[in-house]
N, C-alpha and C positions, 0 to 999 in steps of 0.2 A: 505494499499499500504505499503510495507516494504523498506526501504532503507538499501542498502548494502555498506558495507565500499569499498573504492577504495583501490587497491594495490598500492605500491610505482612505479611499473611500469606504471599503468594507469595514475597515477598522474604526472608522467614524460612526458608522451606521451599527456596529456592535455596540460602541459606547454608549450611543444614543439611545438604543433599544433598552440596554441594561439600566440606564438611568432613568428611563420612563417607568420600567416594570419596578425598580425600587421606590421610586415615589408613590407608586400605587399601593404596593406592599406596606409601606410606611403610613400611608393615609390610612389604610384599613386596619392598622395595628398589628400587623401579622408578626409571629414569632421570629426571632432572627434565623433560627435553622431553615425556615421557609426561603429566606432569600437565597442560600446556597442552593437549594434543590431546584428552585426556580431558574435561577441563574445557570445552572448546569443544563436543564432542558432546554432552555433558550440557545445556549450555544450549540449543544447536539444538534438541534433542529435546523438551525443555520448551517450548521457543517453538512448535513446531509442534505438539505435543498441546493446548497451550492455546488456540491459534489453531482448531484442529479443535473443541475444545469450544465456543468462540464461535460459529463456523459453525452447529453443530448447535442451539445455544439459539437464534438468529435466525430458524430456519425455524418 
């Protein structure tokens, strides 16, 4: 499995998305361990979507 480098735009998007999710969790008073779970799921989902887009472009 190869890992590709993230572009600055993708890094900015991930940081923005993480900030939005963290603000929502903080506003609803979620426990701190939930931040880690949601952050991990967000990153994994983004990685899977990105990999799928690269596979689709390679065809």
